[in-house]
C-alpha positions in Angstrom: 0.0 0.0 0.0 1.3 3.4 -0.9 1.6 6.4 1.3 -1.2 8.1 -0.6 -3.4 10.6 1.2 -7.1 10.5 1.7 -9.4 13.1 0.4 -10.6 14.0 3.9 -9.2 13.5 7.4 -10.7 11.0 9.8 -12.2 12.4 13.0 -9.9 12.1 16.0 -6.9 11.0 14.0 -4.0 13.2 12.9 -2.7 13.0 9.3 -4.4 11.7 6.2 -1.9 9.0 5.0 -2.4 5.2 5.1 0.0 2.6 6.6 3.0 1.8 4.6 1.9 -1.8 4.1 -1.5 -3.5 3.6 -2.8 -5.3 6.6 -3.9 -8.9 6.4 -7.5 -9.8 5.8 -9.4 -9.9 9.1 -7.1 -7.5 10.9 -8.6 -6.5 14.2 -8.2 -3.3 16.2 -8.7 -4.6 19.8 -9.2 -1.4 21.7 -11.7 1.2 20.5 -14.2 3.5 22.4 -17.3 5.3 21.2 -18.9 8.3 22.9 -22.2 10.1 22.7 -23.6 13.0 24.8 -26.9 11.2 24.7 -25.5 9.0 27.5 -24.7 10.7 30.8 -21.2 10.5 32.2 -20.6 8.7 35.4 -20.2 10.8 38.5 -16.6 11.8 38.9 -15.6 10.9 35.3 -12.4 12.6 34.4 -12.4 12.1 30.7 -15.3 13.8 28.9 -14.4 13.6 25.2 -16.6 14.8 22.3 -19.0 12.5 20.5 -17.2 9.8 18.5 -19.5 7.4 16.7 -19.2 4.0 15.1 -19.6 5.7 11.7 -16.6 7.9 12.5 -14.6 4.8 13.4 -15.6 3.0 10.2 -13.9 5.8 8.4 -10.7 5.0 10.3 -11.0 1.4 9.4 -11.2 2.3 5.7 -8.0 4.4 6.2 -5.8 1.9 8.1 -7.2 -1.4 6.7 -8.7 -3.1 9.8 -12.0 -4.9 9.3 -12.7 -6.2 12.9 -12.8 -4.3 16.1 -13.3 -4.6 19.9 -15.3 -1.8 21.5 -14.6 -1.2 25.2 -16.9 0.7 27.5 -14.7 3.7 28.6 -14.4 5.0 32.2 -16.5 8.0 31.2 -19.7 5.9 31.5 -18.9 3.8 34.6 -21.1 0.6 34.4 -23.4 2.0 31.7 -22.7 0.0 28.6 -25.4 1.4 26.4 -23.1 3.5 24.2 -20.8 0.6 23.6 -23.6 -1.7 22.8 -25.1 0.8 20.4 -21.7 1.0 18.7 -21.6 -2.8 18.4 -25.0 -2.8 16.7 -24.0 0.1 14.4 -20.8 -1.6 13.3 -22.7 -4.9 12.7 -25.2 -3.0 10.5 -22.3 -1.7 8.5 -21.0 -5.2 7.9 -18.1 -4.9 10.4 -17.5 -7.8 12.8 -17.1 -6.5 16.3 -16.9 -7.7 19.9 -17.4 -5.8 23.1 -15.8 -5.5 26.5 -18.3 -4.2 29.1 -18.0 -2.8 32.6 -20.1 -4.4 35.3 -20.3 -4.3 39.1 -21.0 -8.0 39.6 -24.6 -7.6 40.8 -26.1 -8.1 37.3 -28.6 -10.9 36.8 -27.7 -14.0 34.7 -30.2 -12.7 32.2 -28.4 -9.4 31.8 -25.1 -11.1 31.4 -26.5 -13.4 28.7 -28.0 -10.4 27.0 -24.6 -8.8 26.9 -23.1 -12.0 25.5 -25.7 -12.2 22.8 -24.8 -8.6 21.9 -21.2 -9.6 21.3 -19.6 -8.9 24.7 -16.7 -11.3 25.5 -15.0 -9.6 28.4 -15.3 -7.2 31.4 -12.9 -4.3 32.1 -11.8 -3.2 35.5 -10.1 0.2 35.3 -8.2 0.8 38.5 -6.2 3.7 37.1 -8.8 6.4 37.2 -10.7 5.5 40.4 -14.2 5.7 38.8 -15.5 2.3 39.7 -14.3 -1.0 41.3 -11.3 -1.8 43.4 -8.8 -4.6 43.7 -11.3 -6.4 45.9 -13.5 -6.7 42.8 -11.0 -8.8 40.8 -11.8 -12.2 42.2 -15.6 -11.8 42.5 -15.8 -10.4 38.9 -13.6 -13.2 37.6 -15.8 -15.9 39.1 -19.0 -14.1 38.0 -18.0 -14.1 34.3 -16.2 -17.5 34.2 -19.3 -19.5 33.2 -19.7 -17.3 30.1 -16.1 -17.9 28.9 -15.3 -14.2 29.2 -12.0 -12.6 30.1 -11.1 -9.9 32.6 -9.4 -6.8 31.2 -7.4 -4.9 33.8 -5.8 -1.5 33.8 -3.8 -0.6 36.9 -0.6 1.1 38.0 2.6 -1.1 38.2 2.9 -1.1 41.9 -0.7 -2.1 42.4 -0.2 -4.9 39.8 2.7 -6.3 41.7 0.6 -6.4 44.9 -1.9 -8.6 43.1 0.6 -11.1 41.8 -0.7 -14.1 43.8 -4.4 -13.4 42.8 -3.5 -13.0 39.1 -2.0 -16.5 39.1 -5.2 -18.1 40.4 -8.1 -16.5 38.5 -10.5 -18.8 36.7 -10.5 -16.6 33.6 -7.8 -15.2 31.2 -6.6 -11.7 32.1 -6.0 -9.0 29.4 -3.8 -6.0 30.2 -4.3 -3.0 28.0 -2.0 -0.1 27.2 1.3 -2.1 27.5 0.3 -3.1 31.0 0.9 0.5 32.0 4.6 -0.3 32.1 6.8 2.7 31.1 9.6 2.0 28.7 12.1 2.9 31.4 10.7 0.1 33.6 11.6 -2.7 31.1 13.7 -5.2 32.9 13.8 -3.1 36.0 10.3 -3.1 37.6 8.8 -6.2 39.2 5.5 -5.4 37.4 7.2 -6.0 34.0 8.7 -9.3 35.2 5.3 -10.3 36.5 3.5 -9.5 33.2 6.1 -11.6 31.3 5.6 -14.5 33.7 1.8 -14.3 33.3 2.1 -14.2 29.6 4.6 -17.1 29.4 2.5 -19.3 31.6 -0.7 -18.6 29.7 -2.6 -16.7 32.3 -2.6 -13.4 30.4 -2.8 -11.4 27.2 -1.3 -7.9 26.5 -2.5 -5.1 24.3 0.0 -3.0 22.4 -2.3 0.0 22.8 -1.9 3.5 24.1 1.8 3.6 23.5 1.5 7.4 23.8 0.1 7.0 27.3 3.1 5.1 28.7 5.7 7.0 26.6 7.6 9.8 28.4 7.4 11.7 25.0 3.6 11.1 24.9 4.1 9.7 21.4 3.9 6.2 19.8 6.9 7.3 17.8 9.0 7.2 20.9 12.0 4.8 20.2 11.9 3.7 23.8 8.7 1.8 23.1 10.6 -0.6 20.9 12.2 -2.6 23.7 8.9 -2.7 25.6 7.0 -4.0 22.6 9.7 -6.5 21.8 9.7 -7.9 25.4 6.1 -9.0 25.0 6.3 -10.1 21.4 9.3 -12.3 22.1 7.9 -13.7 25.3 4.5 -14.8 24.1 3.7 -14.0 20.5 0.5 -15.9 20.7 -0.8 -13.7 23.5 -0.2 -10.2 22.1 -3.0 -8.0 20.6 -3.0 -4.5 19.1 -5.3 -1.6 19.6 -5.5 2.0 18.3 -7.3 3.4 21.4 -9.3 5.5 19.0 -10.7 8.2 19.5 -7.9 9.0 21.9 -9.7 10.6 24.8 -6.5 11.7 26.5 -5.6 13.6 23.4 -9.0 15.4 23.4 -8.2 16.2 27.1 -4.9 17.8 26.1 -2.6 15.2 27.7 -0.8 14.6 24.4 -1.1 15.5 20.7 -3.7 13.6 18.6 -2.0 10.4 17.3 -1.8 9.6 13.6 -3.3 6.1 13.5 -1.6 5.1 10.2 1.7 5.8 12.0 0.5 3.7 14.9 0.0 0.8 12.5 3.5 1.5 11.1 5.0 1.2 14.6 3.3 -2.2 15.0 4.8 -3.3 11.7 8.2 -2.1 12.9 7.9 -4.1 16.1 6.7 -7.3 14.5 9.4 -7.2 11.8 12.1 -6.4 14.4 11.2 -9.6 16.1 12.2 -11.6 13.0 9.0 -13.0 11.6 6.8 -11.5 8.9 3.9 -13.8 10.0 4.0 -12.2 13.4 1.9 -9.3 12.1 -0.8 -11.7 11.0 -0.6 -13.4 14.3 -1.1 -10.2 16.3 -3.8 -8.7 14.1 -5.8 -11.9 13.1 -4.9 -15.1 14.8 -4.7 -13.9 18.4 -8.0 -11.9 18.2 -9.6 -14.9 16.7 -8.5 -17.0 19.7 -9.5 -14.6 22.4 -12.7 -13.0 21.1 -14.1 -15.8 18.9 -14.0 -14.1 15.6 -14.4 -16.2 12.5 -11.6 -18.5 11.5 -8.7 -16.4 10.2 -7.5 -16.6 6.6 -4.0 -17.9 5.7 -1.2 -15.6 6.7 -0.1 -12.7 4.5 3.6 -12.2 3.9 5.2 -8.7 3.6 
């Protein structure tokens, strides 16, 4: 694929170029949010981004070449999953295969959880980094609540808090997914116990990791940060069958002024850099197609593409 530009920019994404290589068929973006002011923000929500719809995201898919996605209920809405579910339905109506990650408090009825499952939900997120809902005491009860459904538990927490939960994380009845590089800063590679713990969980098959939000963990607030290379490689070399990728569109922290709006085509280019640096062209297909198929239950992936 050339570096041609699109006729119009995509909402909430800098630049107008496309990735430098075509992505494999069935490529999945495993971390996306949608927002609408029609749904009230949770009390105490810190991120209040502008409306970003499934239709807006579909434009990004056409630009970067993904065809599958995983919508995650953001901290903005607490345990209200209506916006995410509406986004799933909208993507489905546009012919895009999508799955969802909801936020629950554990008191939901079996009927409600089965309704979420029928809508495409395959996991539950517990965000312990913003203090909106849930606590470390929720980890075990939530894991046992969702285990009968075959869901996973997605966690976002500070490294020190992660280390404190090491024993718990080795005994949960469901897979654990860590988003945003596990919130490990590049400077903590090989030096922080949390990084070592994540590698152990990945290697033993307890966990998955999302290469998402690189600009969040980067000291430069940019996915272009060369320091991210070693962090990405540590996960890809440790457990290539347990690594996922996500754009984190529409980049709520950028809308809040924490960092510049990312160029999502360049985010894809960085993933291409990381997978190629680890020595296998098929690794890109594994991260974007095979691994999402295994975790989220997407349709059987096509044969690997070579670059």
